[in-house]
Backbone bond lengths (Angstrom), bond angles and torsions (degrees), N, CA, C in turn:
res aa  C-N    CA-C-N  psi(-1)  N-CA   C-N-CA  omega(-1)  CA-C   N-CA-C  phi
1 M - - - 1.449 - - 1.539 111.51 -
2 K 1.365 115.96 -40.83 1.458 119.36 179.44 1.520 111.43 -63.59
3 K 1.332 117.05 -36.43 1.456 120.48 -179.46 1.525 110.25 -66.41
4 I 1.316 117.17 -38.59 1.460 121.08 179.57 1.519 110.23 -66.76
5 L 1.329 116.75 -44.75 1.463 120.41 178.40 1.525 111.36 -63.76
6 S 1.339 116.45 -40.13 1.471 120.05 177.99 1.521 110.63 -63.60
7 A 1.317 116.69 -42.73 1.464 120.69 179.44 1.526 110.99 -63.47
8 I 1.314 116.94 -43.17 1.470 121.12 178.28 1.523 110.27 -62.95
9 L 1.305 116.93 -43.31 1.459 121.09 179.05 1.528 111.03 -61.62
10 I 1.320 117.44 -43.82 1.466 121.46 178.78 1.524 110.23 -62.39
11 I 1.312 117.69 -43.18 1.467 121.57 179.51 1.523 110.52 -62.16
12 V 1.312 117.23 -43.05 1.465 121.41 -179.58 1.532 110.44 -64.15
13 V 1.332 116.70 -44.41 1.463 120.70 -179.99 1.527 110.28 -63.12
14 V 1.325 117.64 -46.22 1.463 121.11 178.57 1.524 110.20 -60.60
15 F 1.313 117.59 -42.16 1.458 121.50 178.73 1.523 110.66 -58.47
16 F 1.335 117.47 -46.66 1.463 120.08 -178.90 1.527 112.01 -66.29
17 I 1.317 118.32 -37.01 1.458 121.00 178.00 1.523 110.22 -65.08
18 V 1.321 116.90 -48.16 1.464 120.76 179.07 1.521 110.47 -62.41
19 D 1.317 117.13 -42.84 1.461 121.46 179.33 1.523 110.59 -61.41
20 F 1.333 116.98 -41.81 1.462 120.72 179.30 1.524 110.80 -62.51
21 L 1.338 116.67 -47.37 1.459 119.85 -178.48 1.520 111.89 -64.61
22 L 1.307 117.18 -38.44 1.456 120.22 -179.66 1.515 112.91 -76.67
23 S 1.321 116.99 -23.11 1.466 119.67 -178.25 1.530 112.52 -80.64
24 D 1.324 117.64 -13.95 1.465 121.39 177.35 1.521 108.11 -94.53
25 P 1.329 117.51 99.28 1.462 119.68 -175.63 1.520 114.01 -64.97
26 S 1.322 117.83 -16.98 1.459 120.10 -178.60 1.531 112.06 -91.73
27 Y 1.344 117.42 -2.94 1.466 120.04 -178.92 1.521 110.55 -70.51
28 V 1.339 115.50 130.40 1.460 122.05 176.05 1.527 106.47 -129.47
29 P 1.339 118.04 128.05 1.467 118.98 177.26 1.529 110.80 -54.98
30 E 1.317 116.45 143.79 1.467 121.72 -172.30 1.529 112.86 -55.76
31 D 1.318 118.15 -38.54 1.460 120.09 -177.93 1.534 113.27 -75.24
32 E 1.336 117.48 -6.98 1.464 121.96 179.28 1.536 113.01 -108.53
33 R 1.310 116.94 1.98 1.467 120.13 -176.12 1.517 111.93 -75.79
34 E 1.309 115.24 135.65 1.457 121.74 172.97 1.524 106.67 -114.42
35 Y 1.317 115.98 124.44 1.456 121.71 -175.82 1.529 110.40 -98.59
36 T 1.320 115.98 128.33 1.457 121.71 174.72 1.526 108.06 -82.87
37 E 1.320 117.34 126.40 1.460 120.79 179.75 1.524 110.08 -80.76
38 V 1.334 115.36 124.12 1.462 122.03 178.51 1.523 108.51 -141.53
39 T 1.327 114.91 165.66 1.460 120.06 174.50 1.526 108.08 -112.01
40 V 1.302 115.89 163.81 1.463 120.70 175.07 1.527 109.18 -58.03
41 D 1.339 115.83 -43.91 1.470 120.49 179.27 1.525 111.61 -57.33
42 Q 1.310 116.27 -46.40 1.466 120.98 -178.09 1.527 111.14 -61.11
43 L 1.326 117.03 -44.47 1.466 119.94 179.94 1.524 111.13 -61.01
44 Y 1.331 116.85 -43.78 1.465 119.49 -178.82 1.527 112.36 -72.42
45 E 1.321 116.98 -33.63 1.460 119.53 177.46 1.532 109.90 -64.12
46 E 1.334 116.10 -44.43 1.459 119.36 179.44 1.524 111.28 -65.54
47 L 1.328 117.05 -36.90 1.463 120.87 177.69 1.524 110.52 -65.25
48 S 1.324 116.22 -40.51 1.459 120.97 179.95 1.527 111.66 -68.38
49 D 1.330 116.66 -39.76 1.467 120.98 -178.94 1.523 112.56 -68.56
50 N 1.337 117.16 -41.06 1.461 120.76 -177.78 1.524 108.51 -161.99
51 A 1.329 116.75 93.07 1.462 122.24 -175.48 1.526 112.50 -60.28
52 L 1.313 117.21 -38.26 1.465 120.67 -179.82 1.530 110.49 -63.66
53 K 1.328 115.99 -44.68 1.464 120.07 179.63 1.524 110.83 -66.46
54 A 1.335 117.03 -41.65 1.466 120.77 179.13 1.524 110.66 -61.54
55 K 1.326 115.98 -42.05 1.464 119.56 178.77 1.522 110.56 -62.96
56 D 1.318 116.81 -43.72 1.462 121.25 179.73 1.527 111.20 -66.14
57 T 1.319 117.34 -38.62 1.464 122.22 -177.66 1.519 112.32 -71.96
58 Y 1.328 117.27 -41.66 1.461 119.55 -168.68 1.524 116.63 -104.83
59 T 1.307 120.13 -17.50 1.462 119.31 178.10 1.526 108.18 -63.80
60 D 1.311 116.35 127.11 1.473 125.66 -178.50 1.525 113.40 70.28
61 A 1.337 118.03 14.64 1.466 121.20 177.71 1.530 109.72 -88.54
62 Y 1.322 114.96 143.95 1.459 121.07 174.45 1.526 107.64 -90.99
63 V 1.334 116.09 124.57 1.458 121.41 -174.70 1.527 110.99 -131.07
64 S 1.317 114.19 157.29 1.451 122.87 170.53 1.525 105.31 -118.97
65 V 1.339 116.68 112.43 1.464 121.62 -172.51 1.530 110.56 -117.76
66 R 1.330 115.84 125.21 1.471 121.09 173.50 1.521 108.22 -94.48
67 G 1.314 114.62 136.14 1.446 118.83 178.50 1.516 111.25 -164.41
68 K 1.333 114.73 171.67 1.460 121.43 179.26 1.528 108.85 -90.45
69 L 1.311 115.55 126.05 1.458 121.60 179.13 1.526 108.62 -72.85
70 R 1.346 116.04 118.76 1.472 118.53 -179.02 1.509 113.49 -123.02
71 V 1.337 118.36 -23.98 1.464 120.54 179.75 1.525 108.32 -129.57
72 I 1.345 115.00 126.15 1.463 121.30 175.11 1.517 106.69 -121.35
73 D 1.312 116.10 112.54 1.460 122.11 -178.86 1.529 109.96 -66.22
74 S 1.336 117.63 131.47 1.464 121.38 -177.20 1.525 112.52 -68.57
75 D 1.320 118.04 -20.50 1.468 121.17 178.11 1.531 112.01 -86.09
76 G 1.329 116.80 -4.75 1.453 120.46 179.54 1.513 113.63 73.27
77 E 1.331 116.36 23.14 1.454 119.60 -179.39 1.527 112.59 -92.05
78 S 1.337 117.86 -26.66 1.459 119.08 -177.56 1.520 111.34 -159.94
79 V 1.328 114.01 163.53 1.461 122.94 168.62 1.518 105.97 -132.48
80 T 1.321 116.48 161.50 1.456 120.57 177.10 1.513 108.33 -128.31
81 I 1.340 115.14 131.93 1.458 120.33 178.66 1.524 109.67 -112.71
82 Y 1.339 114.70 150.68 1.458 122.65 -175.31 1.531 109.52 -130.17
83 P 1.335 117.32 172.16 1.464 119.80 177.32 1.525 111.10 -55.55
84 I 1.322 116.14 147.84 1.464 121.73 -176.78 1.522 111.94 -78.46
85 E 1.311 117.51 -43.21 1.465 122.30 -168.39 1.524 115.61 -81.80
86 Y 1.312 118.89 -19.92 1.463 119.67 -175.80 1.527 110.11 -152.71
87 D 1.336 115.13 160.95 1.458 120.20 177.59 1.522 109.33 -77.49
88 S 1.304 116.00 137.26 1.454 121.72 -177.16 1.519 109.00 -152.35
89 L 1.306 115.33 160.19 1.463 120.52 173.56 1.524 111.19 -90.73
90 D 1.334 116.83 -1.76 1.461 122.15 -176.24 1.520 110.70 -86.09
91 G 1.331 116.39 95.85 1.453 120.91 179.94 1.514 112.13 -114.12
92 I 1.329 115.05 159.32 1.456 121.74 177.11 1.514 107.93 -116.33
93 Q 1.326 116.00 121.24 1.454 121.28 179.52 1.521 108.80 -80.51
94 C 1.324 115.74 127.36 1.457 122.15 -177.80 1.534 108.07 -116.09
95 I 1.335 116.02 114.68 1.462 122.24 -175.25 1.525 109.88 -86.97
96 L 1.329 116.33 121.68 1.458 121.94 179.58 1.527 109.45 -85.68
97 S 1.335 116.11 144.32 1.464 118.17 -175.39 1.519 114.69 -125.59
98 N 1.345 117.69 -5.52 1.464 116.88 -179.78 1.528 111.15 -153.55
99 D 1.322 115.25 170.25 1.466 120.78 -176.80 1.521 112.73 -67.55
100 E 1.322 118.22 -30.79 1.464 121.09 177.86 1.533 110.37 -60.74
101 Q 1.323 116.28 -41.93 1.466 120.59 178.15 1.523 110.56 -67.20
102 R 1.330 116.81 -41.82 1.461 120.53 179.52 1.536 110.57 -62.93
103 E 1.328 116.81 -39.54 1.466 120.61 177.67 1.527 110.45 -64.51
104 A 1.343 117.15 -39.04 1.465 120.59 177.35 1.528 110.49 -62.13
105 V 1.315 117.01 -39.75 1.470 120.93 178.99 1.528 110.53 -66.05
106 K 1.315 117.62 -36.54 1.468 120.97 179.70 1.524 112.33 -61.59
107 E 1.322 117.10 -21.99 1.470 121.79 179.80 1.531 111.86 -80.58
108 H 1.325 117.52 -7.32 1.465 121.62 -176.92 1.522 111.18 -114.96
109 T 1.331 115.17 163.67 1.458 121.25 173.08 1.523 108.30 -128.65
110 K 1.318 115.33 163.48 1.462 119.73 177.79 1.517 109.41 -55.71
111 G 1.331 115.43 135.39 1.453 121.31 -178.56 1.517 113.36 102.43
112 D 1.326 117.31 -18.39 1.465 120.34 176.80 1.522 110.15 -67.74
113 V 1.322 115.85 146.74 1.460 121.15 173.33 1.523 107.19 -91.61
114 I 1.328 115.90 124.75 1.457 121.04 -178.41 1.529 109.79 -127.64
115 T 1.304 115.20 163.70 1.456 121.89 173.21 1.520 107.90 -116.53
116 V 1.316 115.73 126.38 1.457 122.14 178.43 1.521 108.07 -110.89
117 K 1.322 116.08 127.43 1.456 120.82 174.54 1.514 107.68 -110.22
118 G 1.341 115.55 134.21 1.454 118.68 -179.96 1.508 112.06 176.05
119 K 1.314 114.23 -169.87 1.463 122.22 -176.71 1.521 109.64 -107.94
120 I 1.325 116.45 126.61 1.463 120.20 175.14 1.529 107.30 -74.45
121 T 1.316 115.51 120.61 1.471 119.82 -177.34 1.519 112.44 -103.92
122 E 1.323 116.71 -20.18 1.464 119.41 -179.00 1.523 110.36 -141.74
123 V 1.308 114.09 137.18 1.460 122.00 170.46 1.517 104.69 -134.79
124 D 1.338 116.35 105.72 1.463 118.97 -179.10 1.519 110.38 -151.59
125 D 1.314 116.54 -174.58 1.458 121.46 -174.67 1.529 113.90 -84.40
126 T 1.334 118.53 -19.59 1.449 120.73 -176.15 1.515 111.49 -74.09
127 F 1.309 116.86 -63.22 1.464 122.96 173.97 1.509 103.81 -130.46
128 P 1.330 116.64 90.23 1.456 122.54 -160.50 1.522 118.26 -43.21
129 Y 1.318 119.20 -43.02 1.462 119.68 -179.16 1.519 110.19 -127.97
130 K 1.328 115.17 136.93 1.453 121.35 175.17 1.520 107.50 -132.02
131 I 1.336 116.39 131.02 1.459 122.28 -177.48 1.525 109.78 -118.89
132 N 1.324 116.66 131.84 1.448 121.61 167.68 1.530 106.36 -86.79
133 V 1.321 116.07 115.94 1.462 122.00 -169.90 1.527 111.76 -76.13
134 D 1.350 115.10 135.71 1.466 122.18 168.79 1.527 109.81 -98.14
135 S 1.351 116.45 -40.27 1.459 120.03 178.96 1.517 110.24 -157.90
136 I 1.347 113.77 159.30 1.468 122.02 177.43 1.508 107.67 -129.38
137 E 1.326 115.86 130.87 1.475 120.66 178.83 1.515 109.60 -123.58
């Protein structure tokens, strides 16, 4: 009886995982992702020129963004990158999701230029861009 219940439970869990992955139309397997190279400046310029178009273009887009590391969250939940060439208030919040990413951040200090690859999940007026990180270089 326990084996039957365990098998049913495993089937149900697998079903929900597959259903979740298939229900997110923006999900792309990691080995199939193509990252668009952009800069922090470019993202903010496009947002300033036409916020509606920027939101449509970049929400759920996979990007590779170079920027200056200026904020490192002490809890290891996020970092924020800014334009490389000048000081600005325009930052991109990058959400860390695993220990490998946190270890990569530990190798850097504020002011370093880094490249963040990931998926833009939010484009709005509060904190204009938010990226779920795949990797940090």
